[in-house]
BALOBA-1460 file (C-alpha; in Angstrom, 3 decimals):
// residues 409
<rec num="1" residu="x" x="0.000" y="0.000" z="0.000"/>
<rec num="2" residu="x" x="1.337" y="3.423" z="-0.974"/>
<rec num="3" residu="x" x="1.865" y="5.727" z="1.984"/>
<rec num="4" residu="x" x="0.871" y="9.345" z="1.421"/>
<rec num="5" residu="x" x="1.008" y="10.712" z="4.937"/>
<rec num="6" residu="x" x="2.704" y="9.894" z="8.240"/>
<rec num="7" residu="x" x="1.467" y="11.978" z="11.125"/>
<rec num="8" residu="x" x="1.534" y="15.558" z="9.890"/>
<rec num="9" residu="x" x="4.171" y="14.797" z="7.233"/>
<rec num="10" residu="x" x="3.132" y="14.609" z="3.571"/>
<rec num="11" residu="x" x="5.103" y="11.954" z="1.691"/>
<rec num="12" residu="x" x="6.542" y="13.235" z="-1.610"/>
<rec num="13" residu="x" x="8.774" y="10.387" z="-2.794"/>
<rec num="14" residu="x" x="10.557" y="7.240" z="-1.728"/>
<rec num="15" residu="x" x="14.319" y="7.757" z="-1.381"/>
<rec num="16" residu="x" x="15.404" y="4.231" z="-0.623"/>
<rec num="17" residu="x" x="15.018" y="1.044" z="1.351"/>
<rec num="18" residu="x" x="17.275" y="-0.674" z="3.815"/>
<rec num="19" residu="x" x="17.305" y="-3.532" z="6.259"/>
<rec num="20" residu="x" x="15.748" y="-1.340" z="8.916"/>
<rec num="21" residu="x" x="13.002" y="0.205" z="6.827"/>
<rec num="22" residu="x" x="12.185" y="2.798" z="4.149"/>
<rec num="23" residu="x" x="13.304" y="6.404" z="3.770"/>
<rec num="24" residu="x" x="10.990" y="9.016" z="2.230"/>
<rec num="25" residu="x" x="11.193" y="12.624" z="1.183"/>
<rec num="26" residu="x" x="8.375" y="14.480" z="2.906"/>
<rec num="27" residu="x" x="7.021" y="17.943" z="3.603"/>
<rec num="28" residu="x" x="6.427" y="19.297" z="7.079"/>
<rec num="29" residu="x" x="3.501" y="21.698" z="6.464"/>
<rec num="30" residu="x" x="3.711" y="23.137" z="9.958"/>
<rec num="31" residu="x" x="7.276" y="24.451" z="9.491"/>
<rec num="32" residu="x" x="7.161" y="24.474" z="5.679"/>
<rec num="33" residu="x" x="10.376" y="22.485" z="5.269"/>
<rec num="34" residu="x" x="11.392" y="19.331" z="3.485"/>
<rec num="35" residu="x" x="12.524" y="16.460" z="5.668"/>
<rec num="36" residu="x" x="13.561" y="12.841" z="5.401"/>
<rec num="37" residu="x" x="11.245" y="10.311" z="7.041"/>
<rec num="38" residu="x" x="12.636" y="6.966" z="8.136"/>
<rec num="39" residu="x" x="10.215" y="4.180" z="8.956"/>
<rec num="40" residu="x" x="10.676" y="0.766" z="10.452"/>
<rec num="41" residu="x" x="10.119" y="-2.229" z="8.221"/>
<rec num="42" residu="x" x="6.758" y="-3.690" z="9.195"/>
<rec num="43" residu="x" x="6.793" y="-6.654" z="6.801"/>
<rec num="44" residu="x" x="8.101" y="-8.972" z="9.512"/>
<rec num="45" residu="x" x="6.901" y="-11.561" z="11.919"/>
<rec num="46" residu="x" x="5.394" y="-10.138" z="15.083"/>
<rec num="47" residu="x" x="8.382" y="-11.070" z="17.236"/>
<rec num="48" residu="x" x="10.880" y="-9.607" z="14.764"/>
<rec num="49" residu="x" x="8.799" y="-6.472" z="14.347"/>
<rec num="50" residu="x" x="8.802" y="-5.879" z="18.086"/>
<rec num="51" residu="x" x="12.611" y="-6.210" z="18.177"/>
<rec num="52" residu="x" x="13.147" y="-3.808" z="15.284"/>
<rec num="53" residu="x" x="10.652" y="-1.313" z="16.652"/>
<rec num="54" residu="x" x="12.363" y="-1.360" z="20.030"/>
<rec num="55" residu="x" x="15.722" y="-0.791" z="18.407"/>
<rec num="56" residu="x" x="14.189" y="1.981" z="16.304"/>
<rec num="57" residu="x" x="13.148" y="3.882" z="19.419"/>
<rec num="58" residu="x" x="16.602" y="3.381" z="20.900"/>
<rec num="59" residu="x" x="17.982" y="5.044" z="17.781"/>
<rec num="60" residu="x" x="15.527" y="7.891" z="18.016"/>
<rec num="61" residu="x" x="16.240" y="8.589" z="21.687"/>
<rec num="62" residu="x" x="19.994" y="8.335" z="21.174"/>
<rec num="63" residu="x" x="20.355" y="10.340" z="17.975"/>
<rec num="64" residu="x" x="17.605" y="12.799" z="18.869"/>
<rec num="65" residu="x" x="19.659" y="14.151" z="21.748"/>
<rec num="66" residu="x" x="22.735" y="14.800" z="19.589"/>
<rec num="67" residu="x" x="23.393" y="18.234" z="18.131"/>
<rec num="68" residu="x" x="26.628" y="18.358" z="16.164"/>
<rec num="69" residu="x" x="27.561" y="19.571" z="12.661"/>
<rec num="70" residu="x" x="28.870" y="16.125" z="11.724"/>
<rec num="71" residu="x" x="25.768" y="14.193" z="12.873"/>
<rec num="72" residu="x" x="22.424" y="14.129" z="11.092"/>
<rec num="73" residu="x" x="19.821" y="16.167" z="12.996"/>
<rec num="74" residu="x" x="16.678" y="14.403" z="14.249"/>
<rec num="75" residu="x" x="13.572" y="16.595" z="14.296"/>
<rec num="76" residu="x" x="10.775" y="14.358" z="15.471"/>
<rec num="77" residu="x" x="9.637" y="10.781" z="16.168"/>
<rec num="78" residu="x" x="6.188" y="9.340" z="16.098"/>
<rec num="79" residu="x" x="3.908" y="6.481" z="15.202"/>
<rec num="80" residu="x" x="1.104" y="6.366" z="12.643"/>
<rec num="81" residu="x" x="-1.055" y="3.284" z="12.911"/>
<rec num="82" residu="x" x="1.383" y="0.400" z="13.100"/>
<rec num="83" residu="x" x="4.213" y="2.346" z="11.458"/>
<rec num="84" residu="x" x="6.888" y="4.008" z="13.585"/>
<rec num="85" residu="x" x="8.808" y="6.854" z="11.937"/>
<rec num="86" residu="x" x="11.477" y="9.431" z="12.545"/>
<rec num="87" residu="x" x="11.792" y="12.815" z="10.818"/>
<rec num="88" residu="x" x="15.307" y="14.119" z="10.202"/>
<rec num="89" residu="x" x="17.150" y="16.674" z="8.108"/>
<rec num="90" residu="x" x="17.208" y="15.881" z="4.418"/>
<rec num="91" residu="x" x="20.794" y="15.558" z="3.223"/>
<rec num="92" residu="x" x="21.661" y="16.542" z="-0.328"/>
<rec num="93" residu="x" x="24.924" y="14.829" z="-1.120"/>
<rec num="94" residu="x" x="26.592" y="11.490" z="-1.746"/>
<rec num="95" residu="x" x="27.313" y="8.524" z="0.428"/>
<rec num="96" residu="x" x="31.029" y="7.930" z="0.907"/>
<rec num="97" residu="x" x="30.651" y="4.428" z="-0.533"/>
<rec num="98" residu="x" x="29.839" y="5.958" z="-3.947"/>
<rec num="99" residu="x" x="33.207" y="7.746" z="-3.936"/>
<rec num="100" residu="x" x="35.208" y="4.594" z="-3.255"/>
<rec num="101" residu="x" x="36.377" y="2.219" z="-5.963"/>
<rec num="102" residu="x" x="38.808" y="-0.708" z="-5.762"/>
<rec num="103" residu="x" x="42.335" y="0.346" z="-6.576"/>
<rec num="104" residu="x" x="41.453" y="4.052" z="-6.680"/>
<rec num="105" residu="x" x="42.347" y="5.800" z="-3.430"/>
<rec num="106" residu="x" x="40.967" y="9.217" z="-2.656"/>
<rec num="107" residu="x" x="43.378" y="12.166" z="-2.536"/>
<rec num="108" residu="x" x="45.202" y="11.794" z="0.770"/>
<rec num="109" residu="x" x="44.200" y="15.241" z="2.023"/>
<rec num="110" residu="x" x="40.518" y="14.524" z="1.293"/>
<rec num="111" residu="x" x="40.659" y="11.109" z="2.972"/>
<rec num="112" residu="x" x="42.212" y="12.583" z="6.104"/>
<rec num="113" residu="x" x="39.678" y="15.419" z="6.212"/>
<rec num="114" residu="x" x="36.704" y="13.056" z="5.905"/>
<rec num="115" residu="x" x="38.053" y="10.821" z="8.668"/>
<rec num="116" residu="x" x="38.782" y="13.811" z="10.914"/>
<rec num="117" residu="x" x="35.220" y="15.123" z="10.593"/>
<rec num="118" residu="x" x="33.767" y="11.685" z="11.271"/>
<rec num="119" residu="x" x="36.029" y="11.324" z="14.317"/>
<rec num="120" residu="x" x="34.820" y="14.648" z="15.691"/>
<rec num="121" residu="x" x="31.203" y="13.601" z="15.241"/>
<rec num="122" residu="x" x="31.857" y="10.262" z="16.931"/>
<rec num="123" residu="x" x="33.692" y="11.972" z="19.784"/>
<rec num="124" residu="x" x="30.613" y="14.094" z="20.477"/>
<rec num="125" residu="x" x="28.309" y="11.064" z="20.342"/>
<rec num="126" residu="x" x="30.583" y="9.046" z="22.637"/>
<rec num="127" residu="x" x="30.697" y="11.893" z="25.133"/>
<rec num="128" residu="x" x="26.900" y="11.603" z="25.239"/>
<rec num="129" residu="x" x="27.044" y="7.835" z="25.832"/>
<rec num="130" residu="x" x="26.048" y="6.912" z="22.288"/>
<rec num="131" residu="x" x="27.907" y="4.229" z="20.343"/>
<rec num="132" residu="x" x="27.050" y="3.951" z="16.656"/>
<rec num="133" residu="x" x="28.230" y="0.330" z="16.195"/>
<rec num="134" residu="x" x="27.818" y="0.368" z="12.403"/>
<rec num="135" residu="x" x="30.285" y="2.918" z="11.039"/>
<rec num="136" residu="x" x="30.748" y="2.199" z="7.328"/>
<rec num="137" residu="x" x="31.000" y="4.220" z="4.082"/>
<rec num="138" residu="x" x="27.245" y="3.935" z="3.486"/>
<rec num="139" residu="x" x="26.627" y="5.736" z="6.797"/>
<rec num="140" residu="x" x="28.889" y="8.705" z="6.031"/>
<rec num="141" residu="x" x="27.336" y="11.372" z="3.826"/>
<rec num="142" residu="x" x="29.421" y="14.006" z="2.035"/>
<rec num="143" residu="x" x="27.241" y="17.092" z="1.623"/>
<rec num="144" residu="x" x="27.835" y="20.748" z="0.733"/>
<rec num="145" residu="x" x="31.394" y="22.062" z="0.854"/>
<rec num="146" residu="x" x="32.727" y="18.635" z="1.826"/>
<rec num="147" residu="x" x="30.843" y="18.532" z="5.141"/>
<rec num="148" residu="x" x="30.607" y="15.007" z="6.556"/>
<rec num="149" residu="x" x="27.453" y="13.782" z="8.278"/>
<rec num="150" residu="x" x="27.171" y="10.535" z="10.219"/>
<rec num="151" residu="x" x="23.828" y="8.885" z="9.533"/>
<rec num="152" residu="x" x="21.847" y="5.842" z="10.562"/>
<rec num="153" residu="x" x="22.169" y="5.288" z="14.258"/>
<rec num="154" residu="x" x="19.882" y="2.315" z="13.525"/>
<rec num="155" residu="x" x="21.835" y="0.021" z="15.806"/>
<rec num="156" residu="x" x="23.272" y="2.719" z="18.003"/>
<rec num="157" residu="x" x="23.163" y="2.069" z="21.681"/>
<rec num="158" residu="x" x="23.128" y="4.200" z="24.793"/>
<rec num="159" residu="x" x="25.425" y="2.590" z="27.320"/>
<rec num="160" residu="x" x="22.994" y="3.625" z="30.023"/>
<rec num="161" residu="x" x="20.068" y="1.939" z="28.265"/>
<rec num="162" residu="x" x="18.583" y="-1.204" z="29.736"/>
<rec num="163" residu="x" x="18.427" y="-3.047" z="26.417"/>
<rec num="164" residu="x" x="21.212" y="-5.519" z="25.811"/>
<rec num="165" residu="x" x="22.161" y="-7.294" z="22.590"/>
<rec num="166" residu="x" x="21.806" y="-11.029" z="22.737"/>
<rec num="167" residu="x" x="25.190" y="-12.773" z="23.154"/>
<rec num="168" residu="x" x="26.563" y="-14.090" z="19.885"/>
<rec num="169" residu="x" x="24.380" y="-11.893" z="17.677"/>
<rec num="170" residu="x" x="26.562" y="-9.871" z="15.303"/>
<rec num="171" residu="x" x="25.318" y="-6.433" z="14.335"/>
<rec num="172" residu="x" x="27.181" y="-4.389" z="11.757"/>
<rec num="173" residu="x" x="28.876" y="-4.650" z="8.361"/>
<rec num="174" residu="x" x="31.469" y="-7.471" z="8.352"/>
<rec num="175" residu="x" x="34.305" y="-5.631" z="6.581"/>
<rec num="176" residu="x" x="34.201" y="-2.744" z="9.066"/>
<rec num="177" residu="x" x="33.490" y="-4.614" z="12.295"/>
<rec num="178" residu="x" x="35.859" y="-4.531" z="15.237"/>
<rec num="179" residu="x" x="37.386" y="-7.758" z="16.613"/>
<rec num="180" residu="x" x="35.232" y="-7.560" z="19.725"/>
<rec num="181" residu="x" x="32.095" y="-7.332" z="17.573"/>
<rec num="182" residu="x" x="33.253" y="-10.353" z="15.569"/>
<rec num="183" residu="x" x="33.390" y="-12.498" z="18.679"/>
<rec num="184" residu="x" x="30.076" y="-11.166" z="19.971"/>
<rec num="185" residu="x" x="31.410" y="-8.998" z="22.777"/>
<rec num="186" residu="x" x="29.934" y="-5.678" z="23.855"/>
<rec num="187" residu="x" x="30.913" y="-2.778" z="21.602"/>
<rec num="188" residu="x" x="32.170" y="0.466" z="23.110"/>
<rec num="189" residu="x" x="33.444" y="3.747" z="21.599"/>
<rec num="190" residu="x" x="36.710" y="2.093" z="20.602"/>
<rec num="191" residu="x" x="34.721" y="-0.189" z="18.304"/>
<rec num="192" residu="x" x="33.616" y="2.864" z="16.317"/>
<rec num="193" residu="x" x="37.249" y="4.028" z="16.232"/>
<rec num="194" residu="x" x="38.300" y="0.685" z="14.759"/>
<rec num="195" residu="x" x="35.623" y="0.906" z="12.064"/>
<rec num="196" residu="x" x="36.651" y="4.464" z="11.198"/>
<rec num="197" residu="x" x="40.278" y="3.301" z="10.952"/>
<rec num="198" residu="x" x="39.236" y="0.644" z="8.434"/>
<rec num="199" residu="x" x="37.420" y="3.293" z="6.372"/>
<rec num="200" residu="x" x="40.456" y="5.588" z="6.516"/>
<rec num="201" residu="x" x="42.649" y="2.718" z="5.277"/>
<rec num="202" residu="x" x="40.285" y="2.083" z="2.382"/>
<rec num="203" residu="x" x="40.126" y="5.754" z="1.431"/>
<rec num="204" residu="x" x="43.926" y="6.116" z="1.499"/>
<rec num="205" residu="x" x="44.783" y="2.905" z="-0.374"/>
<rec num="206" residu="x" x="41.792" y="1.932" z="-2.485"/>
<rec num="207" residu="x" x="41.798" y="-1.431" z="-0.676"/>
<rec num="208" residu="x" x="39.794" y="-2.786" z="2.253"/>
<rec num="209" residu="x" x="42.302" y="-4.129" z="4.817"/>
<rec num="210" residu="x" x="40.210" y="-7.209" z="5.588"/>
<rec num="211" residu="x" x="38.770" y="-9.217" z="2.693"/>
<rec num="212" residu="x" x="37.667" y="-12.741" z="1.972"/>
<rec num="213" residu="x" x="35.426" y="-14.942" z="-0.090"/>
<rec num="214" residu="x" x="32.839" y="-15.127" z="2.680"/>
<rec num="215" residu="x" x="31.959" y="-13.598" z="6.023"/>
<rec num="216" residu="x" x="33.966" y="-16.203" z="7.935"/>
<rec num="217" residu="x" x="37.119" y="-15.382" z="5.972"/>
<rec num="218" residu="x" x="36.664" y="-11.680" z="6.608"/>
<rec num="219" residu="x" x="36.146" y="-12.233" z="10.312"/>
<rec num="220" residu="x" x="39.243" y="-14.437" z="10.489"/>
<rec num="221" residu="x" x="41.328" y="-11.671" z="8.938"/>
<rec num="222" residu="x" x="39.888" y="-9.067" z="11.306"/>
<rec num="223" residu="x" x="40.987" y="-11.210" z="14.243"/>
<rec num="224" residu="x" x="44.392" y="-12.304" z="12.920"/>
<rec num="225" residu="x" x="45.660" y="-10.240" z="10.004"/>
<rec num="226" residu="x" x="47.799" y="-7.101" z="10.283"/>
<rec num="227" residu="x" x="47.499" y="-5.242" z="6.957"/>
<rec num="228" residu="x" x="50.526" y="-3.513" z="5.404"/>
<rec num="229" residu="x" x="50.908" y="0.228" z="6.138"/>
<rec num="230" residu="x" x="48.975" y="2.528" z="3.786"/>
<rec num="231" residu="x" x="52.200" y="4.139" z="2.553"/>
<rec num="232" residu="x" x="53.411" y="0.777" z="1.227"/>
<rec num="233" residu="x" x="50.406" y="0.721" z="-1.113"/>
<rec num="234" residu="x" x="49.983" y="4.433" z="-1.801"/>
<rec num="235" residu="x" x="53.289" y="6.374" z="-1.826"/>
<rec num="236" residu="x" x="51.328" y="9.596" z="-1.338"/>
<rec num="237" residu="x" x="50.285" y="8.502" z="2.166"/>
<rec num="238" residu="x" x="52.578" y="10.082" z="4.791"/>
<rec num="239" residu="x" x="54.244" y="8.045" z="7.497"/>
<rec num="240" residu="x" x="52.180" y="9.772" z="10.172"/>
<rec num="241" residu="x" x="49.048" y="8.338" z="8.559"/>
<rec num="242" residu="x" x="50.536" y="4.849" z="8.926"/>
<rec num="243" residu="x" x="50.786" y="5.342" z="12.683"/>
<rec num="244" residu="x" x="47.271" y="6.781" z="12.972"/>
<rec num="245" residu="x" x="45.750" y="3.837" z="11.081"/>
<rec num="246" residu="x" x="47.803" y="1.288" z="13.015"/>
<rec num="247" residu="x" x="46.640" y="2.740" z="16.320"/>
<rec num="248" residu="x" x="43.001" y="2.947" z="15.208"/>
<rec num="249" residu="x" x="42.768" y="-0.661" z="13.990"/>
<rec num="250" residu="x" x="44.770" y="-2.306" z="16.748"/>
<rec num="251" residu="x" x="43.321" y="-5.713" z="17.618"/>
<rec num="252" residu="x" x="43.110" y="-4.992" z="21.345"/>
<rec num="253" residu="x" x="40.849" y="-2.068" z="22.352"/>
<rec num="254" residu="x" x="43.335" y="-0.744" z="24.989"/>
<rec num="255" residu="x" x="45.921" y="-0.343" z="22.192"/>
<rec num="256" residu="x" x="43.644" y="1.953" z="20.202"/>
<rec num="257" residu="x" x="42.932" y="5.624" z="20.686"/>
<rec num="258" residu="x" x="41.374" y="6.188" z="24.065"/>
<rec num="259" residu="x" x="38.766" y="8.441" z="22.472"/>
<rec num="260" residu="x" x="37.800" y="9.654" z="19.014"/>
<rec num="261" residu="x" x="38.716" y="13.259" z="19.795"/>
<rec num="262" residu="x" x="42.344" y="12.245" z="20.228"/>
<rec num="263" residu="x" x="42.211" y="10.555" z="16.826"/>
<rec num="264" residu="x" x="40.652" y="13.681" z="15.320"/>
<rec num="265" residu="x" x="43.501" y="15.839" z="16.681"/>
<rec num="266" residu="x" x="46.130" y="13.583" z="15.127"/>
<rec num="267" residu="x" x="44.265" y="13.577" z="11.824"/>
<rec num="268" residu="x" x="44.094" y="17.386" z="11.819"/>
<rec num="269" residu="x" x="47.817" y="17.568" z="12.531"/>
<rec num="270" residu="x" x="48.492" y="15.094" z="9.723"/>
<rec num="271" residu="x" x="46.280" y="17.124" z="7.381"/>
<rec num="272" residu="x" x="48.154" y="20.344" z="8.137"/>
<rec num="273" residu="x" x="51.483" y="18.614" z="7.455"/>
<rec num="274" residu="x" x="50.247" y="17.302" z="4.123"/>
<rec num="275" residu="x" x="49.099" y="20.805" z="3.185"/>
<rec num="276" residu="x" x="52.412" y="22.333" z="4.273"/>
<rec num="277" residu="x" x="54.405" y="19.789" z="2.262"/>
<rec num="278" residu="x" x="52.264" y="20.417" z="-0.812"/>
<rec num="279" residu="x" x="52.659" y="24.197" z="-0.483"/>
<rec num="280" residu="x" x="56.430" y="24.095" z="-0.058"/>
<rec num="281" residu="x" x="57.079" y="21.617" z="-2.869"/>
<rec num="282" residu="x" x="54.081" y="21.468" z="-5.240"/>
<rec num="283" residu="x" x="55.992" y="19.573" z="-7.928"/>
<rec num="284" residu="x" x="57.502" y="16.916" z="-5.706"/>
<rec num="285" residu="x" x="56.474" y="14.736" z="-2.827"/>
<rec num="286" residu="x" x="58.636" y="15.261" z="0.229"/>
<rec num="287" residu="x" x="58.716" y="12.897" z="3.204"/>
<rec num="288" residu="x" x="57.097" y="14.377" z="6.249"/>
<rec num="289" residu="x" x="59.271" y="15.161" z="9.210"/>
<rec num="290" residu="x" x="58.871" y="13.105" z="12.375"/>
<rec num="291" residu="x" x="55.729" y="14.013" z="14.273"/>
<rec num="292" residu="x" x="56.073" y="16.637" z="17.015"/>
<rec num="293" residu="x" x="55.358" y="16.107" z="20.664"/>
<rec num="294" residu="x" x="51.623" y="16.462" z="20.016"/>
<rec num="295" residu="x" x="51.718" y="13.103" z="18.241"/>
<rec num="296" residu="x" x="53.591" y="10.217" z="19.801"/>
<rec num="297" residu="x" x="54.106" y="7.369" z="17.278"/>
<rec num="298" residu="x" x="55.641" y="5.046" z="19.856"/>
<rec num="299" residu="x" x="52.356" y="3.420" z="20.989"/>
<rec num="300" residu="x" x="51.493" y="2.543" z="17.397"/>
<rec num="301" residu="x" x="54.970" y="1.564" z="16.211"/>
<rec num="302" residu="x" x="54.725" y="-1.979" z="17.540"/>
<rec num="303" residu="x" x="51.281" y="-2.396" z="15.999"/>
<rec num="304" residu="x" x="52.739" y="-1.940" z="12.519"/>
<rec num="305" residu="x" x="55.058" y="-4.929" z="12.899"/>
<rec num="306" residu="x" x="53.493" y="-8.076" z="11.476"/>
<rec num="307" residu="x" x="53.824" y="-10.631" z="8.765"/>
<rec num="308" residu="x" x="51.378" y="-10.478" z="5.910"/>
<rec num="309" residu="x" x="50.005" y="-13.867" z="4.841"/>
<rec num="310" residu="x" x="51.030" y="-15.029" z="1.387"/>
<rec num="311" residu="x" x="47.490" y="-14.426" z="0.183"/>
<rec num="312" residu="x" x="47.917" y="-10.715" z="0.807"/>
<rec num="313" residu="x" x="51.467" y="-10.169" z="-0.429"/>
<rec num="314" residu="x" x="50.111" y="-8.829" z="-3.687"/>
<rec num="315" residu="x" x="48.888" y="-5.770" z="-1.779"/>
<rec num="316" residu="x" x="52.420" y="-4.425" z="-2.000"/>
<rec num="317" residu="x" x="54.008" y="-4.367" z="-5.435"/>
<rec num="318" residu="x" x="57.785" y="-4.467" z="-5.302"/>
<rec num="319" residu="x" x="59.747" y="-3.540" z="-8.410"/>
<rec num="320" residu="x" x="62.936" y="-5.619" z="-8.534"/>
<rec num="321" residu="x" x="65.679" y="-4.026" z="-10.583"/>
<rec num="322" residu="x" x="68.545" y="-6.305" z="-11.556"/>
<rec num="323" residu="x" x="71.816" y="-4.430" z="-11.769"/>
<rec num="324" residu="x" x="73.942" y="-5.417" z="-14.753"/>
<rec num="325" residu="x" x="77.615" y="-6.170" z="-14.062"/>
<rec num="326" residu="x" x="79.761" y="-3.080" z="-14.523"/>
<rec num="327" residu="x" x="82.071" y="-3.113" z="-17.508"/>
<rec num="328" residu="x" x="85.695" y="-1.949" z="-17.324"/>
<rec num="329" residu="x" x="89.255" y="-3.035" z="-16.607"/>
<rec num="330" residu="x" x="90.311" y="-3.939" z="-13.112"/>
<rec num="331" residu="x" x="92.736" y="-1.632" z="-11.376"/>
<rec num="332" residu="x" x="95.186" y="-4.533" z="-11.672"/>
<rec num="333" residu="x" x="95.570" y="-3.579" z="-15.371"/>
<rec num="334" residu="x" x="96.038" y="0.181" z="-15.029"/>
<rec num="335" residu="x" x="99.838" y="0.314" z="-14.775"/>
<rec num="336" residu="x" x="102.883" y="-0.572" z="-16.828"/>
<rec num="337" residu="x" x="104.077" y="-2.952" z="-14.125"/>
<rec num="338" residu="x" x="100.810" y="-4.847" z="-14.294"/>
<rec num="339" residu="x" x="101.055" y="-5.046" z="-18.067"/>
<rec num="340" residu="x" x="104.522" y="-6.545" z="-17.833"/>
<rec num="341" residu="x" x="103.231" y="-9.093" z="-15.324"/>
<rec num="342" residu="x" x="100.434" y="-9.999" z="-17.698"/>
<rec num="343" residu="x" x="102.896" y="-10.386" z="-20.585"/>
<rec num="344" residu="x" x="105.079" y="-12.704" z="-18.487"/>
<rec num="345" residu="x" x="102.068" y="-14.834" z="-17.470"/>
<rec num="346" residu="x" x="100.905" y="-15.207" z="-21.076"/>
<rec num="347" residu="x" x="104.314" y="-15.886" z="-22.651"/>
<rec num="348" residu="x" x="104.421" y="-12.511" z="-24.379"/>
<rec num="349" residu="x" x="107.410" y="-11.074" z="-22.502"/>
<rec num="350" residu="x" x="109.777" y="-11.540" z="-25.399"/>
<rec num="351" residu="x" x="107.234" y="-10.131" z="-27.809"/>
<rec num="352" residu="x" x="106.890" y="-7.045" z="-25.638"/>
<rec num="353" residu="x" x="110.671" y="-6.651" z="-25.437"/>
<rec num="354" residu="x" x="111.026" y="-6.928" z="-29.224"/>
<rec num="355" residu="x" x="108.236" y="-4.437" z="-29.717"/>
<rec num="356" residu="x" x="109.844" y="-1.992" z="-27.348"/>
<rec num="357" residu="x" x="113.089" y="-2.180" z="-29.381"/>
<rec num="358" residu="x" x="111.307" y="-0.981" z="-32.512"/>
<rec num="359" residu="x" x="110.971" y="2.526" z="-31.112"/>
<rec num="360" residu="x" x="112.780" y="5.292" z="-32.902"/>
<rec num="361" residu="x" x="114.773" y="7.664" z="-30.678"/>
<rec num="362" residu="x" x="114.114" y="11.335" z="-31.164"/>
<rec num="363" residu="x" x="115.932" y="12.651" z="-34.264"/>
<rec num="364" residu="x" x="117.075" y="9.237" z="-35.611"/>
<rec num="365" residu="x" x="115.998" y="7.207" z="-38.561"/>
<rec num="366" residu="x" x="114.708" y="3.631" z="-38.602"/>
<rec num="367" residu="x" x="116.722" y="1.078" z="-36.681"/>
<rec num="368" residu="x" x="118.071" y="-2.064" z="-38.282"/>
<rec num="369" residu="x" x="118.014" y="-5.596" z="-37.061"/>
<rec num="370" residu="x" x="114.339" y="-5.645" z="-36.487"/>
<rec num="371" residu="x" x="112.866" y="-9.110" z="-37.103"/>
<rec num="372" residu="x" x="110.725" y="-9.273" z="-40.196"/>
<rec num="373" residu="x" x="107.040" y="-8.977" z="-39.430"/>
<rec num="374" residu="x" x="107.733" y="-6.842" z="-36.364"/>
<rec num="375" residu="x" x="108.553" y="-3.574" z="-38.058"/>
<rec num="376" residu="x" x="106.330" y="-1.334" z="-35.912"/>
<rec num="377" residu="x" x="107.406" y="2.301" z="-35.986"/>
<rec num="378" residu="x" x="106.463" y="5.182" z="-33.777"/>
<rec num="379" residu="x" x="106.237" y="8.655" z="-35.215"/>
<rec num="380" residu="x" x="109.084" y="10.825" z="-34.180"/>
<rec num="381" residu="x" x="106.804" y="13.181" z="-32.359"/>
<rec num="382" residu="x" x="108.382" y="15.775" z="-30.078"/>
<rec num="383" residu="x" x="108.112" y="14.952" z="-26.388"/>
<rec num="384" residu="x" x="108.119" y="11.204" z="-26.663"/>
<rec num="385" residu="x" x="110.500" y="9.640" z="-24.197"/>
<rec num="386" residu="x" x="111.615" y="6.018" z="-24.181"/>
<rec num="387" residu="x" x="109.342" y="5.401" z="-21.216"/>
<rec num="388" residu="x" x="106.353" y="6.901" z="-23.092"/>
<rec num="389" residu="x" x="107.049" y="4.679" z="-26.046"/>
<rec num="390" residu="x" x="107.383" y="1.612" z="-23.825"/>
<rec num="391" residu="x" x="104.021" y="2.401" z="-22.196"/>
<rec num="392" residu="x" x="102.393" y="2.789" z="-25.585"/>
<rec num="393" residu="x" x="103.860" y="-0.489" z="-26.758"/>
<rec num="394" residu="x" x="102.660" y="-2.204" z="-23.610"/>
<rec num="395" residu="x" x="99.155" y="-0.817" z="-24.182"/>
<rec num="396" residu="x" x="99.085" y="-2.247" z="-27.688"/>
<rec num="397" residu="x" x="100.090" y="-5.685" z="-26.400"/>
<rec num="398" residu="x" x="97.521" y="-5.495" z="-23.585"/>
<rec num="399" residu="x" x="94.812" y="-4.574" z="-26.073"/>
<rec num="400" residu="x" x="95.814" y="-7.513" z="-28.268"/>
<rec num="401" residu="x" x="95.658" y="-9.886" z="-25.315"/>
<rec num="402" residu="x" x="92.234" y="-8.619" z="-24.193"/>
<rec num="403" residu="x" x="90.943" y="-8.867" z="-27.737"/>
<rec num="404" residu="x" x="92.150" y="-12.432" z="-28.033"/>
<rec num="405" residu="x" x="90.483" y="-13.368" z="-24.777"/>
<rec num="406" residu="x" x="87.160" y="-11.863" z="-25.928"/>
<rec num="407" residu="x" x="87.296" y="-13.615" z="-29.327"/>
<rec num="408" residu="x" x="88.315" y="-17.072" z="-28.130"/>
<rec num="409" residu="x" x="86.560" y="-17.146" z="-24.760"/>
């Protein structure tokens, strides 16, 4: 049945459907503004409907009390017949998931800025005892001027609420879940930090750090696999970003950022360094200097040490360059003495001596007694000494020997 009105809201169009329900564009005639209406999916068994409706009201109470630029604003909640609904600000923009494509990382500065805004929004929610528990690219909207909005607190949870998730029931998107969520433990703010770290990794590298053919494979990697640093996949990623990601996606919650605001500060510092490097050297990429005292990489340094399974070694492409052997004569052949030694070792000593005797002293004519077939003559050029002529003769013999070796080798 087509819905035309929910409470005082006039339905204009259907925007989309999800596991939790349907989202509509609607008009609030009382305030004359366009809103988004989210309803709970009522096409369920009675027991399931009661569970979803209860969770829906948890979302409404949790998100309705949040007022932050990076969190979608909730205007109203209500129930019309057997349909529960929530009115919220209508966002004109794109989901982050539509900007991501395998093998195509976002510009590093943009990736850092998106993550920093999301971290600030999460920090505010956590300070108000709200844990999102399903941070993923589909729940981050990029709206006007690059503003990031966190949406869908559909499985958010107030830590002070009485409701408790049944043990062993996994809520969330597998690729972005924290290790504690994988094993069915209670999620806390550090679970959202882990999920945001996974998103940051994907934005910076174009790859999801944890992948697999099925959910079980993905969960196994989340629990056991330490992905390579972003900079090893994307050379544009600065070293500081490696430390931030490593600290955010640490397997053990105590090893992660203690709160999202601390992560946001490090991301802002990293963003400013990227901007400074780009401004100082627009045509080249310079390595960033070690982080200042405001960012301590030591806690995350150990988290970056790990062995990648063979199935993931293709994440890092290594170009192996084979160096050709250098050509040239050894220093053992760069002197007259060495040449004479070579002549003696090859039986050419007498030949060298005979050749040396063919030289013509300065101002004299050709010498006699030269064996036939050995009548080499040097030009009577000014400045030639007997030693010069002997060196030249030795060079000729050395060249002949080297040539013979090359030909007959």
